[in-house]
C-alpha positions in Angstrom: -12.1 -14.6 8.0 -13.5 -11.7 9.9 -16.1 -13.9 11.6 -13.5 -16.5 12.4 -11.4 -13.7 14.0 -14.4 -12.7 16.0 -15.0 -16.1 17.3 -11.4 -16.4 18.3 -11.7 -13.2 20.3 -14.9 -14.5 22.0 -13.1 -17.8 22.9 -10.2 -15.9 24.5 -12.7 -13.7 26.4 -14.6 -16.8 27.6 -11.4 -18.4 28.9 -10.3 -15.2 30.6 -13.7 -14.6 32.3 -14.8 -18.2 32.9 -14.8 -18.1 36.6 -16.3 -14.6 36.8 -19.1 -15.6 34.4 -20.1 -18.5 36.6 -20.2 -16.4 39.7 -22.0 -13.5 38.1 -24.4 -13.9 35.1 -24.5 -10.1 34.6 -20.7 -10.0 34.2 -20.9 -12.8 31.6 -23.6 -11.0 29.7 -21.4 -7.8 29.7 -18.4 -9.7 28.3 -20.5 -11.3 25.5 -22.2 -8.0 24.6 -18.8 -6.3 24.5 -17.3 -8.7 22.1 -20.5 -9.0 20.0 -20.5 -5.2 19.6 -16.7 -5.2 18.9 -17.2 -7.7 16.1 -20.1 -5.7 14.6 -17.9 -2.6 14.7 -15.0 -4.4 13.2 -17.0 -5.7 10.2 -18.5 -2.2 9.7 -15.1 -0.6 10.0 -13.5 -3.1 7.6 -16.2 -2.7 4.9 -15.7 1.0 4.9 -12.1 0.5 3.8 -13.4 -1.3 0.7 -15.4 1.8 -0.2 -12.3 3.9 0.4 -10.1 1.7 -1.9 -12.7 1.3 -4.7 -14.1 4.8 -4.9 -17.0 5.2 -7.3 -18.0 1.5 -7.2 -21.3 0.3 -5.6 -21.4 -3.0 -3.6 -24.0 -5.2 -2.0 -23.6 -5.9 1.7 -22.3 -9.4 0.9 -19.8 -8.1 -1.6 -18.5 -5.5 0.9 -18.0 -8.2 3.5 -16.3 -10.5 1.1 -14.0 -7.8 -0.2 -13.1 -6.7 3.3 -12.0 -10.2 4.2 -9.2 -10.3 1.5 -7.6 -7.0 2.4 -5.2 -7.0 5.4 -4.4 -3.8 7.2 -0.7 -3.3 8.0 1.3 -0.5 9.8 4.9 0.2 9.1 7.3 2.7 10.8 9.6 5.1 8.9 12.7 3.3 7.6 11.1 -0.2 7.5 11.8 -2.4 4.5 8.6 -4.2 3.5 10.4 -6.5 1.1 14.0 -6.7 -0.3 15.5 -7.8 -3.5 15.3 -11.6 -4.0 12.2 -11.9 -1.8 9.2 -13.7 -3.3 6.5 -11.2 -3.8 2.9 -12.3 -3.2 1.2 -9.0 -2.3 0.4 -5.7 -3.9 -0.4 -2.8 -1.6 -3.0 -0.1 -1.5 -1.6 3.0 0.4 -4.1 4.2 2.9 -1.7 6.8 4.3 2.0 7.5 4.3 4.8 7.5 1.7 7.0 4.8 0.3 9.4 4.1 -2.6 10.6 1.2 -4.6 14.3 1.2 -5.5 16.9 -0.9 -7.2 20.4 -1.2 -5.9 23.2 -1.9 -8.3 26.1 -4.3 -7.6 28.2 -1.2 -6.9 25.7 -0.2 -4.2 24.1 2.7 -6.1 20.4 3.3 -5.5 17.9 4.0 -8.3 14.5 5.0 -7.1 11.9 3.5 -9.4 8.6 4.6 -7.9 7.2 6.7 -5.1 3.9 5.9 -3.6 1.5 8.1 -1.5 -2.1 7.9 -0.3 -4.5 6.2 -2.8 -1.7 4.7 -4.9 -0.9 1.0 -5.4 2.7 -0.2 -5.0 4.8 -3.4 -5.2 7.5 -4.9 -7.4 5.1 -5.5 -10.2 7.5 -7.5 -12.3 8.0 -10.0 -9.5 4.3 -9.9 -8.5 2.9 -10.8 -11.9 5.7 -13.2 -13.1 6.0 -15.1 -9.8 9.7 -14.3 -9.8 12.0 -12.9 -7.1 12.0 -9.2 -6.4 14.6 -7.1 -8.1 13.7 -4.0 -6.0 13.3 -3.0 -2.4 10.2 -1.4 -0.9 11.1 1.2 1.8 8.8 3.2 4.1 9.7 6.9 3.9 7.2 8.0 6.6 4.9 6.1 8.9 2.6 4.2 6.7 -0.7 2.2 6.7 -1.3 -0.2 3.9 -3.9 -2.7 2.8 -2.2 -5.8 1.3 -3.9 -8.0 -1.4 -2.3 -11.4 -2.2 -2.4 -12.8 -5.7 -4.6 -15.7 -4.6 -7.1 -13.3 -2.9 -7.0 -11.0 -5.9 -8.2 -13.8 -8.2 -10.9 -14.7 -5.7 -12.0 -11.1 -5.7 -12.0 -10.9 -9.5 -14.2 -14.0 -9.6 -16.7 -12.9 -7.0 -16.9 -9.2 -7.9 -16.0 -8.7 -11.6 -16.3 -4.9 -11.4 -13.2 -4.9 -9.1 -11.2 -6.6 -11.8 -12.1 -3.8 -14.2 -11.3 -1.2 -11.6 -7.8 -2.6 -10.8 -7.0 -3.3 -14.5 -7.6 0.4 -15.3 -5.4 1.4 -12.3 -2.6 -0.8 -13.6 -3.1 0.4 -17.2 -2.6 4.0 -16.0 0.5 2.9 -14.0 1.9 1.2 -17.1 1.4 4.3 -19.2 3.1 6.5 -16.5 6.1 4.1 -16.4 6.4 4.2 -20.2 6.3 8.0 -20.1 8.9 8.0 -17.4 11.2 5.9 -19.6 10.8 8.3 -22.5 11.5 11.3 -20.3 14.6 9.7 -18.8 16.0 8.9 -22.2 15.2 12.1 -24.1 15.2 15.0 -21.6 17.8 16.9 -19.7 18.2 16.6 -15.9 16.4 20.0 -15.4 13.6 18.9 -17.7 13.3 15.6 -15.8 13.1 17.5 -12.5 10.3 19.8 -13.8 8.4 16.7 -15.0 8.8 15.2 -11.5 7.4 18.3 -9.9 4.5 18.2 -12.3 3.6 14.6 -11.8 4.2 14.3 -8.1 2.5 17.5 -6.9 3.5 18.4 -3.3 5.4 15.2 -2.5 8.8 16.8 -2.9 8.9 18.2 0.7 8.2 14.7 2.1 11.3 13.2 0.4 15.0 13.4 1.1 17.2 15.0 -1.5 18.9 11.7 -2.3 15.5 10.1 -2.9 14.7 12.6 -5.6 18.2 12.6 -7.1 18.2 8.8 -7.4 14.8 9.0 -9.0 16.1 11.4 -11.6 19.4 9.6 -12.1 21.6 12.4 -10.9 23.7 13.3 -7.9 22.7 15.3 -4.9 25.0 18.1 -6.0 23.4 18.2 -9.5 19.9 18.4 -7.9 21.0 21.3 -5.7 22.5 23.1 -8.7 19.3 22.6 -10.7 17.1 24.0 -7.9 19.4 27.0 -7.5 19.3 27.7 -11.3 15.5 27.5 -11.4 15.2 29.7 -8.3 17.4 32.4 -9.8 15.9 32.2 -13.3 
């Protein structure tokens, strides 16, 4: 895929500089050299993202090139919706930088934040992704974000070609499942103040990057209740 993209760039360059190249061989050589070097840089740059995503794993050069070909870099501005409820979900996302949230909206229009995502986390509507059903959640960009997407089809190819990646992702998903289960227990059994303290413990310094209603909707409380809890904790 990377090489195909490179040849596409070369073809465009050849069309653009066709007349110049025939008049001046040096110019033609410069054009070819530029795009040849660009492709080499692109491949090197894209393989480095694989090492960033799969920290701790060792790859052969061929494995790096293959893995880099199935991840697709995407940029989103603050406020963008990457997908909405009822969309078909085919991708899971590795967060290279930025902050996002998945949220469910009730028929009455009330939002319930399900998950936040920051650098080095994975995010999507996992129920829809694994069951090939329509999304029940929305994925919103909280601040400018760079993601690497991985489709279900490409994920299976990656698993087949590089088995250690399957183990790596499986462990990530197992940890995520355990965290979701703990969140359910906390939501059912603890007070709003206790839920807020657990949120602070599990999300480190993310609080300042979020709006109050993001946090309140994650905790299942109102903005006013969140303000009261913070005031009580500050004065205690």
